[in-house]
Backbone bond lengths (Angstrom), bond angles and torsions (degrees), N, CA, C in turn:
res aa  C-N    CA-C-N  psi(-1)  N-CA   C-N-CA  omega(-1)  CA-C   N-CA-C  phi
1 X - - - 1.468 - - 1.539 106.68 -
2 X 1.286 110.21 65.45 1.466 119.62 177.31 1.455 108.93 -121.80
3 X 1.339 124.90 150.33 1.428 124.38 -178.48 1.497 112.28 71.45
4 X 1.300 114.07 -137.04 1.432 121.38 -178.93 1.588 110.95 -84.85
5 X 1.209 123.64 123.87 1.520 122.73 -173.48 1.560 106.59 -108.07
6 X 1.365 112.99 122.57 1.488 115.84 176.52 1.426 104.74 -72.12
7 X 1.334 118.56 146.42 1.492 132.48 -173.45 1.522 108.48 -62.39
8 X 1.346 118.16 -41.09 1.411 120.63 178.94 1.439 115.85 -71.98
9 X 1.339 116.14 -25.62 1.630 120.13 176.83 1.486 104.49 -72.96
10 X 1.478 116.29 -47.56 1.499 114.44 -178.66 1.482 110.16 -59.39
11 X 1.264 120.04 -39.45 1.438 124.48 -176.43 1.545 109.19 -57.49
12 X 1.336 112.50 -50.75 1.474 119.70 175.94 1.556 114.24 -54.25
13 X 1.248 114.04 -44.47 1.485 120.41 178.92 1.627 108.75 -63.72
14 X 1.241 118.32 -45.58 1.372 121.87 178.26 1.554 113.72 -59.57
15 X 1.346 110.87 -44.47 1.562 114.10 177.76 1.513 109.62 -68.65
16 X 1.268 122.62 -37.23 1.479 124.75 173.71 1.564 110.16 -61.57
17 X 1.223 118.13 -44.72 1.455 120.96 177.36 1.429 113.35 -63.62
18 X 1.366 118.50 -41.61 1.557 122.33 174.91 1.523 112.43 -66.88
19 X 1.263 119.40 -14.33 1.470 126.58 179.90 1.570 110.93 -90.61
20 X 1.377 112.58 -0.11 1.504 113.11 174.90 1.460 110.34 -99.20
21 X 1.283 113.39 135.13 1.418 121.31 179.31 1.508 113.23 -64.07
22 X 1.353 121.82 143.00 1.386 122.89 -179.18 1.615 113.96 -56.88
23 X 1.301 115.76 -34.67 1.455 117.89 175.19 1.628 109.45 -66.48
24 X 1.339 116.98 -17.32 1.527 114.08 -179.49 1.527 107.02 -105.71
25 X 1.272 115.03 22.09 1.529 124.09 174.48 1.512 110.72 77.25
26 X 1.330 114.57 34.01 1.552 120.01 166.83 1.413 112.43 -71.93
27 X 1.339 119.06 162.98 1.482 123.81 -176.70 1.624 107.42 -72.81
28 X 1.371 113.33 144.85 1.420 122.51 176.07 1.510 101.20 -144.08
29 X 1.288 124.29 116.16 1.486 123.56 -2.37 1.542 108.08 -76.94
30 X 1.303 118.74 176.59 1.380 125.56 -172.65 1.510 109.09 -65.46
31 X 1.339 113.32 153.30 1.501 120.85 177.58 1.562 106.03 -76.82
32 X 1.267 115.64 146.83 1.547 116.01 168.69 1.529 107.47 -77.93
33 X 1.299 112.07 127.48 1.561 121.74 -174.66 1.532 102.58 -81.77
34 X 1.392 119.85 78.84 1.475 116.70 -176.01 1.577 105.96 -122.45
35 X 1.273 121.38 -1.68 1.399 116.96 177.20 1.495 116.05 82.57
36 X 1.332 117.19 2.91 1.400 126.50 -176.80 1.580 109.21 -100.95
37 X 1.372 115.13 125.49 1.436 121.51 172.07 1.538 109.65 -75.76
38 X 1.209 114.07 116.26 1.519 120.40 174.30 1.515 115.56 -145.45
39 X 1.277 116.78 -178.15 1.543 119.65 -171.97 1.503 113.45 -60.58
40 X 1.279 114.81 -30.14 1.466 118.26 -175.32 1.541 109.06 -75.09
41 X 1.256 117.09 -38.26 1.509 123.56 -178.79 1.537 105.75 -72.68
42 X 1.397 118.98 -46.18 1.426 122.24 179.63 1.578 106.16 -61.63
43 X 1.330 117.90 -43.41 1.460 118.76 -173.95 1.605 109.21 -68.22
44 X 1.345 118.40 -29.02 1.443 120.94 178.06 1.493 110.37 -73.16
45 X 1.323 116.36 -35.15 1.539 121.30 172.18 1.549 110.14 -58.13
46 X 1.361 108.55 -55.39 1.539 110.48 177.54 1.478 119.92 -60.18
47 X 1.328 117.49 -37.00 1.502 121.61 167.82 1.591 113.77 -57.94
48 X 1.343 116.54 -44.98 1.438 120.34 177.60 1.488 108.81 -63.29
49 X 1.312 119.15 -47.24 1.484 117.57 -179.16 1.500 113.37 -62.30
50 X 1.361 120.37 -38.65 1.441 116.48 174.36 1.438 114.58 -70.17
51 X 1.306 119.43 -42.55 1.371 123.86 -178.04 1.478 116.90 -60.23
52 X 1.426 113.58 -34.52 1.441 120.43 174.60 1.497 112.04 -85.98
53 X 1.174 120.18 -1.00 1.499 126.98 179.93 1.492 112.71 56.64
54 X 1.303 113.04 46.56 1.367 120.54 171.84 1.554 113.69 -71.49
55 X 1.375 118.28 155.00 1.382 115.74 -176.12 1.527 116.34 -66.67
56 X 1.316 110.91 -34.98 1.496 117.12 176.85 1.482 112.12 -110.45
57 X 1.353 120.19 130.06 1.530 123.80 176.05 1.453 102.93 -124.28
58 X 1.368 117.99 82.01 1.469 123.21 179.02 1.543 114.09 -113.90
59 X 1.241 116.52 6.01 1.576 119.73 177.23 1.588 111.63 71.12
60 X 1.228 114.73 22.59 1.454 117.31 174.45 1.400 113.88 -130.71
61 X 1.487 115.71 160.94 1.501 116.09 -178.20 1.583 103.63 -128.75
62 X 1.296 115.21 131.33 1.464 118.18 179.41 1.499 109.09 -108.34
63 X 1.292 123.43 148.28 1.428 122.22 -177.74 1.578 103.09 -66.34
64 X 1.537 107.95 140.97 1.416 120.30 179.77 1.609 107.91 57.64
65 X 1.340 120.06 20.49 1.483 114.03 178.36 1.477 111.76 -92.58
66 X 1.229 120.30 176.11 1.429 127.50 -177.21 1.574 115.94 -56.37
67 X 1.381 115.63 -37.29 1.368 118.03 -178.41 1.565 111.63 -71.99
68 X 1.302 114.45 -44.37 1.530 119.89 176.09 1.463 113.59 -60.94
69 X 1.381 118.66 -42.89 1.383 125.32 172.06 1.564 111.17 -53.57
70 X 1.281 117.43 -49.47 1.460 125.16 -175.50 1.550 106.42 -65.72
71 X 1.284 118.82 -45.30 1.418 126.53 179.87 1.471 109.72 -54.75
72 X 1.208 117.79 -49.21 1.588 122.94 -178.06 1.507 110.32 -68.19
73 X 1.283 116.51 -23.71 1.410 120.96 -178.52 1.584 112.67 -81.22
74 X 1.371 119.87 -34.16 1.486 121.12 -176.03 1.506 112.43 -109.10
75 X 1.383 119.29 -9.90 1.392 119.49 -176.34 1.558 110.11 -91.03
76 X 1.356 120.83 141.46 1.358 123.38 -174.61 1.572 110.00 -140.03
77 X 1.377 121.33 143.18 1.454 118.56 -178.02 1.563 107.99 -66.12
78 X 1.304 120.04 -29.22 1.441 121.99 175.68 1.459 116.46 -58.80
79 X 1.401 111.59 -47.58 1.331 113.97 179.27 1.484 114.12 -68.08
80 X 1.276 119.22 -31.44 1.424 124.10 173.92 1.563 114.18 -60.86
81 X 1.343 110.03 -42.55 1.613 114.38 175.47 1.443 108.35 -65.68
82 X 1.329 125.10 -42.65 1.452 126.74 -177.86 1.576 106.07 -62.40
83 X 1.338 113.25 -41.83 1.500 115.35 178.85 1.511 112.36 -58.90
84 X 1.315 113.86 -52.73 1.405 120.99 176.48 1.443 115.77 -51.88
85 X 1.357 121.12 -43.25 1.427 127.84 175.32 1.415 109.42 -61.69
86 X 1.307 120.39 -46.94 1.402 121.78 176.25 1.540 117.74 -55.27
87 X 1.310 107.70 -42.92 1.503 121.63 -177.11 1.579 106.05 -59.56
88 X 1.314 111.84 -49.98 1.576 113.80 -178.28 1.398 108.40 -70.61
89 X 1.303 125.32 -41.21 1.507 120.66 -176.08 1.537 112.77 -64.99
90 X 1.407 113.50 -30.49 1.428 115.50 -178.27 1.551 110.67 -79.80
91 X 1.276 120.05 -21.50 1.472 120.07 -170.40 1.565 108.26 -98.44
92 X 1.361 119.48 -9.61 1.401 126.62 -175.42 1.431 113.98 54.11
93 X 1.349 121.98 -144.65 1.467 125.14 -155.37 1.473 117.04 -60.20
94 X 1.421 119.02 -54.57 1.517 115.35 -174.84 1.502 109.81 -57.54
95 X 1.334 123.33 -34.93 1.436 119.98 167.71 1.441 123.17 -65.45
96 X 1.430 112.50 -30.03 1.436 118.56 -179.99 1.480 107.47 -63.95
97 X 1.270 120.89 -22.17 1.478 122.86 -175.41 1.575 108.03 -74.08
98 X 1.313 118.35 -9.58 1.463 125.17 168.30 1.540 121.00 -79.72
99 X 1.411 112.73 -0.41 1.283 124.85 -176.21 1.495 117.44 -53.27
100 X 1.228 114.32 -35.39 1.550 117.14 -175.05 1.573 111.67 -55.90
101 X 1.509 114.55 -30.83 1.361 117.08 179.81 1.444 115.72 -77.12
102 X 1.304 123.10 -8.02 1.457 126.14 -172.52 1.485 115.98 -90.30
103 X 1.403 114.51 -16.55 1.498 117.52 171.35 1.556 105.18 95.30
104 X 1.299 118.79 147.22 1.372 123.62 -173.73 1.497 115.75 -57.80
105 X 1.302 121.95 -44.02 1.440 125.58 -179.13 1.568 110.56 -57.70
106 X 1.348 112.02 -45.35 1.463 115.45 -176.73 1.602 112.62 -73.38
107 X 1.346 111.14 -35.10 1.418 119.03 173.52 1.515 109.77 -57.54
108 X 1.210 119.70 -43.18 1.549 125.33 -175.66 1.564 109.38 -71.93
109 X 1.323 115.82 -35.70 1.432 121.68 -179.02 1.495 103.84 -72.89
110 X 1.301 118.89 -37.69 1.508 120.99 176.85 1.566 108.70 -64.16
111 X 1.340 118.16 -42.16 1.472 122.02 -171.88 1.694 105.26 -61.43
112 X 1.322 112.13 -43.34 1.453 118.67 -174.89 1.592 106.93 -71.74
113 X 1.304 117.06 -36.83 1.484 118.46 177.60 1.479 110.29 -69.04
114 X 1.340 117.84 -39.57 1.509 117.57 -177.45 1.589 107.44 -69.15
115 X 1.351 119.46 -31.50 1.476 123.83 176.51 1.486 107.91 -62.35
116 X 1.403 115.68 -46.26 1.371 117.81 -176.60 1.608 111.89 -61.27
117 X 1.353 113.71 -34.27 1.421 118.36 -176.02 1.533 107.63 -79.36
118 X 1.273 118.17 -17.15 1.484 124.66 178.15 1.568 113.60 -83.09
119 X 1.327 113.05 -24.18 1.385 120.81 -174.62 1.484 116.35 -51.51
120 X 1.381 120.20 -49.45 1.490 121.97 171.00 1.446 117.43 -50.00
121 X 1.325 117.28 -37.57 1.450 119.93 173.67 1.414 117.14 -71.64
122 X 1.365 115.89 -26.42 1.540 121.31 176.05 1.565 108.44 -70.91
123 X 1.398 110.74 -36.60 1.406 114.49 -175.93 1.595 109.39 -71.73
124 X 1.370 116.21 -44.43 1.433 117.35 172.85 1.473 115.21 -54.46
125 X 1.389 116.41 -38.69 1.475 124.68 -173.32 1.569 105.87 -69.07
126 X 1.314 117.55 -44.14 1.454 123.42 -179.76 1.525 110.77 -63.27
127 X 1.323 117.78 -41.94 1.455 121.58 -178.62 1.627 109.99 -67.04
128 X 1.374 112.97 -41.06 1.389 117.64 -178.03 1.556 111.57 -69.88
129 X 1.338 117.03 -37.53 1.444 120.57 174.75 1.477 112.24 -60.70
130 X 1.399 117.52 -44.78 1.399 118.33 -178.92 1.690 110.94 -66.92
131 X 1.334 112.16 -38.55 1.471 113.53 174.82 1.522 115.61 -58.56
132 X 1.359 118.87 -39.98 1.370 120.67 -176.33 1.583 106.45 -76.77
133 X 1.294 122.18 -31.74 1.440 121.33 175.35 1.471 111.95 -64.59
134 X 1.315 119.77 -45.50 1.463 124.43 179.65 1.502 110.16 -63.82
135 X 1.292 118.33 -34.16 1.559 121.71 179.32 1.603 105.55 -69.66
136 X 1.278 117.29 -34.52 1.497 122.70 179.97 1.441 107.67 -70.13
137 X 1.223 118.41 -44.16 1.535 120.86 178.37 1.580 110.74 -60.99
138 X 1.303 115.33 -38.74 1.352 119.65 176.40 1.638 116.27 -61.93
139 X 1.309 104.40 -40.30 1.492 115.10 174.26 1.528 109.45 -58.67
140 X 1.249 115.97 -51.40 1.546 119.06 -173.72 1.464 109.13 -66.82
141 X 1.331 117.69 -38.10 1.462 122.46 -175.79 1.539 112.86 -71.75
142 X 1.410 117.52 -39.81 1.379 124.44 -169.17 1.525 112.11 -100.04
143 X 1.373 113.61 -26.42 1.517 114.36 -179.58 1.513 111.76 71.91
144 X 1.346 112.55 -134.05 1.364 119.66 -176.29 1.511 116.37 -64.82
145 X 1.354 113.88 -14.86 1.448 122.00 -178.85 1.471 110.79 -79.55
146 X 1.346 121.83 -13.72 1.510 128.93 -176.39 1.537 105.68 -73.44
147 X 1.328 109.80 160.94 1.446 121.82 169.11 1.462 111.42 -63.19
148 X 1.348 116.46 151.74 1.555 122.12 176.26 1.515 107.17 -63.35
149 X 1.273 118.54 -33.26 1.489 121.07 -178.44 1.539 111.71 -67.07
150 X 1.398 112.42 -28.64 1.511 114.59 174.63 1.531 114.22 -69.08
151 X 1.359 110.25 -35.49 1.488 116.75 179.48 1.616 108.44 -62.23
152 X 1.316 111.56 -47.88 1.485 117.84 173.19 1.537 117.18 -52.19
153 X 1.318 112.01 -44.68 1.554 118.47 178.02 1.519 103.81 -66.36
154 X 1.268 124.33 -50.09 1.459 119.84 -177.10 1.520 114.18 -58.96
155 X 1.246 115.42 -35.85 1.586 118.97 176.65 1.489 110.83 -62.22
156 X 1.387 118.07 -36.37 1.461 118.97 179.67 1.497 106.04 -74.33
157 X 1.282 116.41 -48.80 1.474 114.24 178.34 1.543 117.88 -56.67
158 X 1.309 113.44 -36.63 1.465 121.26 178.10 1.563 108.17 -66.83
159 X 1.346 116.51 -41.82 1.334 115.10 -177.23 1.541 111.72 -61.95
160 X 1.295 116.61 -35.38 1.459 118.34 -179.38 1.575 114.34 -81.00
161 X 1.321 111.28 -27.51 1.472 110.14 -174.35 1.627 112.37 -120.00
162 X 1.272 121.66 -2.22 1.395 126.46 164.10 1.451 113.38 56.82
163 X 1.347 120.08 71.46 1.398 122.49 -167.79 1.588 105.74 -86.95
164 X 1.344 115.02 -24.37 1.515 121.35 173.70 1.607 109.06 62.11
165 X 1.285 117.38 -145.01 1.388 124.93 -171.17 1.567 115.61 -97.31
166 X 1.282 109.41 24.25 1.593 113.46 -173.93 1.542 108.40 -75.01
167 X 1.373 119.84 161.39 1.475 119.04 -174.59 1.450 110.56 -62.71
168 X 1.427 114.25 151.41 1.398 123.80 -176.18 1.570 110.20 -52.83
169 X 1.375 115.69 -42.07 1.533 118.30 -178.55 1.540 112.46 -61.34
170 X 1.406 118.65 -32.76 1.312 123.54 -177.42 1.536 111.33 -72.62
171 X 1.466 111.40 -40.80 1.442 111.31 175.73 1.540 115.56 -68.43
172 X 1.303 120.04 -30.92 1.496 121.72 173.16 1.473 107.57 -64.13
173 X 1.336 119.75 -42.30 1.353 117.68 179.19 1.442 119.03 -63.56
174 X 1.316 113.51 -35.97 1.563 121.60 177.30 1.516 105.03 -68.52
175 X 1.306 119.48 -48.69 1.489 123.61 177.65 1.514 112.40 -52.20
176 X 1.378 112.36 -42.67 1.465 116.48 177.92 1.474 110.30 -63.52
177 X 1.308 121.02 -38.23 1.452 121.27 178.13 1.586 111.31 -64.26
178 X 1.331 112.46 -41.31 1.525 115.36 177.23 1.505 108.00 -65.01
179 X 1.309 115.76 -39.47 1.594 116.85 -178.53 1.554 109.75 -59.65
180 X 1.336 114.14 -45.51 1.424 120.33 -178.53 1.583 112.49 -60.31
181 X 1.339 113.46 -37.59 1.442 118.80 -177.27 1.622 103.21 -64.18
182 X 1.448 111.85 -50.57 1.467 112.20 178.78 1.531 120.10 -57.55
183 X 1.320 112.38 -34.18 1.397 117.96 175.34 1.533 112.42 -63.23
184 X 1.318 117.38 -38.88 1.423 123.82 -178.95 1.659 106.74 -69.03
185 X 1.308 109.36 -42.22 1.506 109.43 179.22 1.475 111.29 -63.31
186 X 1.289 117.77 -44.15 1.547 118.36 -175.75 1.587 107.00 -71.35
187 X 1.329 115.81 -27.92 1.427 115.55 177.04 1.504 116.18 -63.74
188 X 1.369 116.17 -40.35 1.487 119.48 -176.43 1.515 112.83 -83.66
189 X 1.288 117.85 -25.85 1.514 121.52 177.75 1.404 115.52 -90.30
190 X 1.328 119.27 -18.77 1.455 123.66 -170.01 1.502 113.33 -123.70
191 X 1.345 117.32 19.13 1.408 121.37 -173.85 1.531 110.87 -143.03
192 X 1.409 112.55 68.83 1.547 115.04 -172.60 1.497 110.86 -81.67
193 X 1.404 112.38 71.07 1.480 115.64 171.46 1.462 112.26 -84.95
194 X 1.371 116.26 142.29 1.480 121.72 -171.98 1.568 107.42 -66.71
195 X 1.263 114.02 147.52 1.518 122.93 171.31 1.499 112.36 -84.84
196 X 1.378 113.28 145.51 1.384 118.10 -178.45 1.558 113.09 -65.65
197 X 1.259 113.75 -13.99 1.469 120.29 179.43 1.569 106.72 -101.70
198 X 1.269 121.01 7.31 1.545 123.32 175.45 1.508 107.15 94.97
199 X 1.383 110.31 156.25 1.429 113.55 179.77 1.489 111.37 82.40
200 X 1.346 114.28 -168.57 1.442 117.51 -173.18 1.498 107.10 -139.99
201 X 1.397 117.05 115.17 1.459 122.37 -174.57 1.498 113.42 -81.00
202 X 1.298 119.04 -5.09 1.429 123.87 -177.67 1.506 109.71 -118.99
203 X 1.419 112.85 -174.70 1.415 115.52 174.18 1.674 108.93 69.37
204 X 1.304 112.45 -148.22 1.458 118.61 -178.07 1.447 111.62 -66.13
205 X 1.410 124.56 -20.13 1.422 125.10 -177.82 1.555 111.57 -72.48
206 X 1.389 117.07 -10.34 1.446 116.33 171.75 1.568 115.94 -61.75
207 X 1.372 112.13 -27.86 1.474 121.27 -176.30 1.512 109.96 -93.24
208 X 1.416 111.69 136.77 1.384 117.19 179.56 1.607 103.98 -146.21
209 X 1.474 115.12 166.06 1.326 119.35 -179.39 1.640 107.00 -86.26
210 X 1.273 112.01 144.30 1.500 116.55 175.46 1.541 112.20 -63.42
211 X 1.255 113.68 109.40 1.516 121.69 -172.26 1.437 115.93 -65.81
212 X 1.318 115.82 -16.14 1.518 116.84 -176.99 1.431 111.85 -91.37
213 X 1.279 120.00 -26.36 1.542 123.86 179.70 1.547 108.98 65.42
214 X 1.360 117.94 20.26 1.430 119.45 179.16 1.528 121.18 -95.57
215 X 1.265 110.34 7.70 1.470 122.72 -174.48 1.552 114.49 -120.49
216 X 1.345 116.35 50.19 1.530 114.67 -174.74 1.416 117.66 -61.25
217 X 1.297 117.52 -18.73 1.551 118.13 179.97 1.480 112.81 -99.88
218 X 1.340 118.38 -1.84 1.457 120.18 171.18 1.590 111.74 -85.41
219 X 1.179 112.59 161.71 1.525 123.07 178.08 1.464 109.85 -104.43
220 X 1.309 119.20 -44.06 1.606 123.39 179.10 1.473 107.34 -166.88
221 X 1.219 115.85 163.90 1.365 122.62 169.65 1.533 113.98 -158.84
222 X 1.445 120.90 154.91 1.352 124.63 -176.96 1.534 108.58 -124.16
223 X 1.249 123.21 112.82 1.439 126.72 -173.81 1.567 108.45 -68.47
224 X 1.395 116.66 147.79 1.429 120.52 174.74 1.506 111.51 -87.48
225 X 1.218 118.21 140.84 1.574 123.55 178.58 1.479 107.29 -64.51
226 X 1.295 121.29 -27.01 1.404 120.43 -175.71 1.539 113.31 -59.97
227 X 1.265 116.21 -34.37 1.570 120.01 -176.63 1.457 110.34 -104.58
228 X 1.368 121.65 17.21 1.510 116.83 -176.53 1.351 116.19 -67.38
229 X 1.433 120.54 -34.02 1.439 124.95 -176.94 1.600 107.51 -70.82
230 X 1.245 121.99 -7.67 1.420 122.86 -178.49 1.587 112.66 -96.44
231 X 1.321 111.90 -15.19 1.423 117.80 -169.78 1.591 110.16 -81.87
232 X 1.400 116.61 139.54 1.467 121.42 179.54 1.467 108.39 -127.10
233 X 1.371 118.27 22.74 1.551 118.42 -176.33 1.512 108.17 -113.31
234 X 1.320 122.14 7.94 1.469 115.77 178.22 1.476 113.56 92.91
235 X 1.363 116.89 -11.41 1.467 118.54 -174.93 1.552 110.25 -87.84
236 X 1.325 119.82 135.45 1.462 129.40 178.99 1.440 116.76 -117.27
237 X 1.265 115.65 165.03 1.587 122.68 175.94 1.507 111.91 -72.06
238 X 1.450 112.13 -10.41 1.467 114.55 -167.71 1.609 108.63 -87.63
239 X 1.341 122.80 10.37 1.320 123.73 -179.21 1.438 113.43 -139.34
240 X 1.307 116.46 157.60 1.509 126.63 159.05 1.389 109.24 -98.02
241 X 1.385 121.19 119.73 1.475 124.92 -174.14 1.499 109.08 -100.85
242 X 1.309 114.44 134.51 1.431 128.27 -175.02 1.501 108.04 -99.35
243 X 1.366 123.65 132.69 1.378 129.88 -177.98 1.556 108.41 -110.22
244 X 1.377 111.71 168.29 1.447 117.94 -175.98 1.519 112.74 -56.51
245 X 1.340 118.06 -46.01 1.431 121.71 -164.62 1.596 106.48 -64.29
246 X 1.241 123.10 -21.65 1.561 123.04 -178.98 1.473 110.13 -63.00
247 X 1.361 117.58 -23.37 1.410 117.98 -171.14 1.565 112.15 -68.85
248 X 1.282 117.09 -13.82 1.392 119.42 -175.08 1.503 117.09 -105.45
249 X 1.271 111.90 6.39 1.538 121.39 179.66 1.539 110.50 -82.77
250 X 1.301 115.40 142.67 1.580 118.97 172.03 1.466 108.59 -63.38
251 X 1.360 113.33 158.84 1.507 120.14 -165.89 1.450 112.05 -57.13
252 X 1.472 118.30 -45.74 1.388 121.00 -175.77 1.592 113.81 -64.00
253 X 1.393 111.66 -38.84 1.454 113.95 175.75 1.561 112.45 -72.72
254 X 1.267 116.84 -28.82 1.467 122.90 177.31 1.652 106.45 -64.62
255 X 1.217 113.14 -44.66 1.514 115.04 -177.27 1.605 107.00 -76.49
256 X 1.243 122.29 -27.12 1.515 123.37 172.80 1.423 110.97 -65.42
257 X 1.287 116.91 -43.39 1.521 121.53 179.76 1.537 110.86 -61.80
258 X 1.267 115.15 -39.34 1.540 124.07 -179.87 1.499 106.28 -65.32
259 X 1.367 119.81 -46.56 1.465 123.46 177.23 1.554 108.22 -62.35
260 X 1.284 121.85 -45.06 1.444 125.19 177.05 1.388 109.90 -52.19
261 X 1.304 123.80 -49.76 1.437 127.46 -178.10 1.476 112.70 -68.43
262 X 1.329 118.68 -37.75 1.494 121.78 178.53 1.441 111.07 -66.53
263 X 1.278 121.64 -30.98 1.571 120.05 174.44 1.522 108.18 -65.71
264 X 1.228 118.45 -35.09 1.537 122.86 175.94 1.595 106.36 -64.49
265 X 1.246 113.71 -43.75 1.498 121.61 -171.11 1.554 109.80 -66.28
266 X 1.339 116.33 -41.43 1.461 115.74 -176.86 1.552 117.96 -94.62
267 X 1.327 114.83 11.09 1.374 119.76 -178.71 1.561 112.51 -72.81
268 X 1.328 117.78 156.85 1.419 123.66 164.14 1.392 111.24 -85.07
269 X 1.358 123.20 119.32 1.366 126.42 -175.63 1.509 118.24 -74.07
270 X 1.292 120.81 5.55 1.461 122.67 169.27 1.448 107.07 -63.75
271 X 1.283 119.41 150.28 1.492 124.94 179.83 1.449 111.93 -52.32
272 X 1.259 119.32 -44.70 1.472 121.59 -174.86 1.523 113.85 -72.88
273 X 1.330 121.65 -16.45 1.460 122.82 -179.24 1.377 116.96 -121.42
274 X 1.354 119.80 0.37 1.430 128.24 -175.07 1.586 107.61 -59.85
275 X 1.346 119.05 140.43 1.432 121.98 167.65 1.480 106.78 -107.62
276 X 1.298 119.69 123.04 1.426 122.87 -175.41 1.563 112.44 -129.21
277 X 1.334 119.06 -170.65 1.433 121.44 172.09 1.586 106.01 -109.65
278 X 1.385 107.30 102.79 1.433 115.24 178.17 1.484 113.28 -62.62
279 X 1.309 119.20 146.18 1.543 124.83 -178.06 1.513 103.35 -56.58
280 X 1.346 114.88 127.84 1.501 120.49 -177.99 1.476 118.92 58.02
281 X 1.385 110.29 21.79 1.496 113.15 -175.29 1.451 110.61 -96.99
282 X 1.296 128.00 35.52 1.410 122.29 -175.40 1.554 103.29 -116.85
283 X 1.349 112.68 148.21 1.432 126.13 178.48 1.615 110.06 49.71
284 X 1.269 118.39 -120.94 1.549 119.71 -177.85 1.488 108.44 -60.12
285 X 1.319 124.19 -33.19 1.385 129.25 -173.47 1.494 107.46 -62.62
286 X 1.262 119.17 -32.94 1.472 122.88 176.45 1.447 116.58 -55.58
287 X 1.363 120.81 -27.68 1.392 127.04 175.42 1.473 114.51 -85.63
288 X 1.255 118.56 0.26 1.467 121.19 176.28 1.529 109.91 -100.76
289 X 1.238 116.26 -7.73 1.435 119.93 178.07 1.565 113.38 -72.77
290 X 1.356 117.78 153.47 1.393 122.36 171.05 1.552 111.50 -74.52
291 X 1.167 114.62 171.31 1.600 120.66 -179.12 1.392 114.73 -46.38
292 X 1.459 115.50 -60.63 1.503 118.03 -171.66 1.443 112.00 -65.20
293 X 1.311 123.64 -43.50 1.505 120.32 171.74 1.527 115.91 -50.63
294 X 1.425 111.09 -42.61 1.441 115.91 -177.49 1.500 110.96 -60.59
295 X 1.421 120.21 -38.54 1.353 127.49 179.51 1.558 115.40 -55.54
296 X 1.301 111.56 -22.95 1.408 122.80 -174.03 1.568 117.23 -119.05
297 X 1.320 116.55 7.65 1.438 120.08 -174.82 1.456 109.08 -112.59
298 X 1.448 114.84 122.42 1.445 124.74 -171.86 1.487 111.06 -53.12
299 X 1.344 117.36 -41.98 1.483 115.29 -173.73 1.560 117.04 -73.05
300 X 1.333 112.04 -22.66 1.508 111.59 170.92 1.568 113.16 -66.74
301 X 1.410 112.78 -34.26 1.417 117.81 172.96 1.562 113.89 -61.72
302 X 1.363 110.68 -49.30 1.411 123.09 -175.32 1.517 112.02 -62.87
303 X 1.320 113.50 -44.74 1.535 122.39 -179.99 1.556 106.83 -63.40
304 X 1.317 116.87 -47.40 1.424 118.94 -174.49 1.537 109.14 -66.28
305 X 1.343 120.41 -38.48 1.506 125.33 175.40 1.437 110.34 -66.04
306 X 1.254 124.56 -50.64 1.489 129.73 174.15 1.505 109.20 -50.79
307 X 1.267 115.99 -48.52 1.468 123.13 -173.71 1.592 110.85 -64.15
308 X 1.274 116.59 -41.80 1.442 121.33 179.10 1.519 112.15 -75.82
309 X 1.239 117.68 -30.48 1.390 126.17 -177.02 1.496 119.51 -80.21
310 X 1.372 113.60 -44.83 1.415 117.96 -179.37 1.508 114.44 -117.20
311 X 1.295 118.86 -4.66 1.467 122.92 177.64 1.559 114.32 83.71
312 X 1.373 109.81 167.15 1.522 112.82 -174.51 1.488 111.57 -63.52
313 X 1.339 120.80 -45.44 1.458 124.50 -171.28 1.484 107.33 -55.33
314 X 1.295 120.09 -50.51 1.462 121.62 -170.56 1.583 106.87 -77.18
315 X 1.206 118.38 -30.89 1.454 120.81 -178.39 1.606 109.45 -66.39
316 X 1.328 110.38 -41.38 1.434 117.67 -175.20 1.631 105.49 -79.49
317 X 1.262 122.55 -33.99 1.480 125.82 169.94 1.548 111.56 -52.23
318 X 1.376 111.25 -38.95 1.511 119.52 -175.42 1.449 114.23 -83.65
319 X 1.424 113.70 -24.23 1.507 123.69 -176.96 1.522 108.68 -148.20
320 X 1.364 112.79 80.65 1.473 119.10 -164.35 1.609 110.15 -68.78
321 X 1.181 117.65 -14.28 1.540 119.77 -179.17 1.581 109.81 -71.78
322 X 1.327 114.75 -12.14 1.497 125.62 176.62 1.495 109.48 -72.50
323 X 1.299 119.51 -25.18 1.490 121.56 -168.09 1.510 115.17 -54.85
324 X 1.312 118.17 -33.39 1.451 123.37 177.20 1.509 112.92 -85.33
325 X 1.263 117.42 -6.45 1.524 119.97 -172.89 1.537 107.29 -107.61
326 X 1.218 125.55 -42.83 1.412 121.56 -178.70 1.612 113.80 -84.51
327 X 1.210 120.01 120.05 1.444 119.83 178.89 1.555 114.54 -50.14
328 X 1.307 113.04 146.44 1.508 119.95 -177.76 1.637 104.57 -68.10
329 X 1.282 116.27 -40.35 1.563 114.14 -179.13 1.463 115.42 -80.51
330 X 1.297 116.37 21.60 1.540 120.42 170.17 1.429 113.03 -123.80
331 X 1.308 113.26 74.55 1.454 124.03 -175.85 1.524 117.17 -59.53
């Protein structure tokens, strides 16, 4: 890289440098692969030369010279892909919008890795949801004898599930159903016991990539066991499937979508206990439903869980149409 540098040659060098692991003196952060010779690219060459203990560390690369030979020895496309994946994961959503340039295989690897990183947040959200439900049950059972915090918890649960003026016994029964649902949720995401067939049926292994690739406008879906024997596309009820469009969602909405699908995943598919997507029951529409549809609508569960886990401000930031729905005095 002396004299006039052809853009394609500079691009090749940048790609080779990005394929060098950091412990081998590769660039960190990654170079922009733009074919432009600049101080960052020259600095990365100099760092590589020094780290590899080459005789000359002058920040330039000559055809068939020792620096280029060494680069070709230690740089690998696989390492470059891993480095790109790490860069996107570390930078979160603005960088995720560059995914189109990474290729479908890397995008899908990123999607699963992002899901793995999100799992601890889902576990915390599930535990917090269960805690609030149990406090609400104490409030209904004990009335004025319960703690003030229990009354606040019940108000939040009632806001999301709309118990109204039904008898106390019915409200306790409904809360018990919600509690059971949360216990199932927590059981599958927080109990990574090994399968007798190998692998792990719980935790992050619940999630998989849609193998058909036929749903580019979907974010995720969870098949019902009822229809499993009719399927011919390799999709089973044992997974939540992630689709391409979910890649471009902000992190809080990404986690919310995973929660929404998990409530489908853990439901009992009997008619009385099934958790479905009620007509017009998504986002602000969930709050227009009557009590019974809310009890069986996945987004009511997901909205409640996101609300108690990340609070009103973050929930509204990720889903702005909720700003006029969730009261300001319900943080």
